[in-house]
N, C-alpha and C positions, 0 to 999 in steps of 0.2 A: 717376729713372724709376720709375713705380709698378710694385708688387709684381704680376705675374702670378696670380691666383686658382688654388687647386688643383683647382676643380671647376667645372662648368657645369652647369645643369638646365634642360631643356625639358619641361614638366608639363603633360598634359591636365588638364581640369578636373572636368567630372562622373566621378566614380567615385574617383580616387586623392585629389581634392582636396576637393571638396564631396559630399556625401551623394548618390546617386541617389536615394533615398528621401524625403529631407528637402528636397533641391535648395538647400541651403546648407552652408557649412562648420560641420559639427556637432561636430567634435571640436578643442577649444580648443588643444590641443598643436600642431596643424599651422598654426593663425597665427602662435604664438609661434616655432614652430623656421623657419618661413619668413622671419620677420624677424631672427631670429638669423643665420641662413646670409646673408641679404642684407646684414646689418651687416658681416659677415666679408669682403664683396668678392664672394660668389658671383653670378654672373649668374643671372638667373632670369627663364625666357621662360614665360608660360601659352600654350599652344596648343590652342584649343578651338572647337568649333562654336557655343558660346554665343555671344550677341550682347555689344556693348559695354555694354548697359544692365545686364544680368546681371552681368559682371565688375565693374561699377562698384560696384553695390549689395550682392554677394553675396561678393566677393572684396576688392576695393582697399579699400572702405571699414571693414571688419575688419582690414586690416593696419595702415591708418591709426591705428586707435583702439588697435591693440596696440603704438605706437609706430615706424611704420615711420620709418628715419631719411632726412635728406638725403643724396642723394650715392649713392643705391643704385643697381645696374645691372639694372633690373627692365622687362620689357616686355609686351606682352600682343598675341595675334593671336585675334581672332574671326572666327567664319564661316569657319574653317578656312583662312584667308589672304585672305579678301576684305576685313576690317577690321582694320586697327592702331594701336597708339597707345604712348606711353612711359606708366610706371606711377612715380611718384615720391612723395615726403611730403606733396605737394599734393594727390594723387589720381591721378584719370585723366587723362593729357594731351590733345593735340589729336589728334582722330581723322582717320584716313586711309581713304577708302572706294573699293575697285577697281571701279568702276561698270560697266567694260567688262565684268565676268564676271556682272554681276547678271541674273536674268530679266527678260524683258519686262515691262513694266507691265500691258499688258493681259490676259496670262496670271496675273501676279499677282493682279488684280481679280478675276478669272473662279474662279480656285482657291479665293480665300477666302470667296466667295459659295457655291460648293459646300462647301466644308468647314464654313459656318456651318450650311448646310442640312442635310448629311448627318450630321455627324460630331460637333456640337458637344456631345452626350451623353457623349464620352468622351474628347475632344481639342479644344485652342484653337488658334487661331491665334497665332503669337508676331510681333506687330506691332512688336517693337524690331529687328527683322533688317533689313539693308540690301542684301545682295547675294545671300542665298538665302532659302527660304521653310521655315518650320519648323512643323508641328502637333505639339503636346506634350500628353501624357497630362495629363487633369484630375487633380487632387490626390485626389478623392474617386472615382475610377474604378477598380476592382479590374482586378488583373493580366489575369485572364482575360477581362473584357470588352473591355480598351484592346488587347489582342493581335487580338481578332476586330474590332475595328472598324480597327486600323491596316493590316492586311491589304488592307481594302478600300480604304482611304486610299491606300496606296501605289500600288493598281491605278488607282485615278482620277486620281492625278497623272500615272501615266505615260501615261493614254489622251488626258488633255488635253495634254500635251506632243506627242504624235503628232498630235493635232487641229490643234494649232498648227504644226505641220510643224520644230519646234524640234531633231529629232535626239535620241533619248532612249534610255535604258538603265534598266531594272529588272531585278535578277537574271538570268535566262538571255533576257529578252526586250530586243530590240534593234530600234531603228527610226530608220534615218539621215536626216538632212534631204536636200534636193534634190540638194546637192552631196555626198553621201555621208558628212557628218559627223554623229558623234554628240557632241553640245555639252552636255547636261545630262542628269543621273541622279537617280533617286530611291533614297535610301539611307536607309534604316531602322535607328534604334537603339532601345534599350531603354528609350528614354521619349518617343522623337519619331520622326516622318517627316520628313526632310529632302529639299528638292528643290534641287538644285545645279548648278553647272557642273562639268563633268568636271575643270576645272583646279584647284579648290578641292581641297586635302587637305593631311595634315598635315605632308607633306615641304614643301610650299610656304610653310605657316607655320613651319617650322623655318629655312629660309632667309631669310625675313624677319626672325627674331629675329637670325640671326648676322652679317646685314648690319648691323642695328642696334647689336649689341654690338660690333662693329668699329671704329665711330665714335666709340666712348668708350675703348678702350684694346685692350691684347692679350687674346686668347681663350686659356683654358686649354685643356690637351690631352686632360683628362679629363672626360667627360660623361656624364651619366645620364639617360635619358628614361622617364617614368613615364607609363602610360596602360591603360585598360581594356578596349579594342577592337583588332582586328587591324590597322585604319588607323593606331592609333598608333606601330605598327612602324616606320611610313615617317618618323617625327622621326629614329629611330636610323640607319634606310638612309641618311638625307641626311647625318648625320653620319660614319657609316664611309666613304661615297663621298669625302667630303672629306678623309679621312686620320686623322679624331680618333679616339682611344680612348674608345670607347662602348659602355655596356652598357644593355640595355632592361629596365626592371621590369614585368612584366605583372600586374597586380592583379585580373585575371580570367581567369586561366589555364583555368580550365573550358571556355571557348570554343575551346581549342586553341593550344598554346604553338606558334609558327610556329619554321621551321628558319632560322636566319639565320648568318651568319659572325662574328657578335658573339655575346657571351654575354648570354642571358635569364636574368633573376632572378626569383624569387619569395619572397615574405613567409611561407613556410610555409603554414599553413592560414588566415592573416589574408586576406581580400578588400577589395576598394573601398576606401574612406577608412581602416578600420583598417590594411591594409596600406601606404596612403600615409602615415599617421600613424606607423607603425614605420619605414618608409625614410626619413622626414626626421629623426627622432630619432636614428637610427643616425648620419647624417653630421654632425649637430651634436655628437655626442659624437666621432667621427672626427676632425673639426678642431677639436677642443678649443675 
């Protein structure tokens, strides 16, 4: 019977793994340590709002180049649970899309036209998404200009959801559909405006990852989740609810550390991918 690994990891990508500024893995040790941990049998899942295209180009290819071996237990969940796929030494595997949670095509088309017309100076439409919509900050747009444009884009996305009668939420604004349901939300992040089903979130991604890992063997009892937003705590929430020994690593605690029944860890004064790198290096050393 195969040995049960001592640790499992659920990792957000933007922030703890890839630089939110450079939008790629900028710290080499992160790639090396992920390969080392996976080689030691640690099940690792990336739970992200990013697309499968971003995951392939900015995460999986660097892992392959660093020598990701055969037989690892590695999984990817994109678009907060709307898209998922195995990750192997051969690369990103077969992609599954939950099309039932996707936005209607006519809304997507009209919102893209609106975004290109009004916000293209500050944001671009991410056409690699399948289940959700994302407008992402242009690389050459200042933080100040982006924040101003993002606020307008958030409201425009919400107003269009209301116009289509889809049942929408944005911040304190809520407009149910004809059945009294709220089906979609506008979710701003530090580099994007996302429009997505209310059923898509990091706990859904965590559930998909655990289901996948159960198919390939026993699960560890000890887990760590890592993220930079308050919604990333949902990964640890799901693990805790299932009875696992879990702690969450918050790599952007300045946004406010949430009260939880499990331990919340910070990496001193380090934030974002520097904190993620320190976390991974700790576990490489701890597992010998």
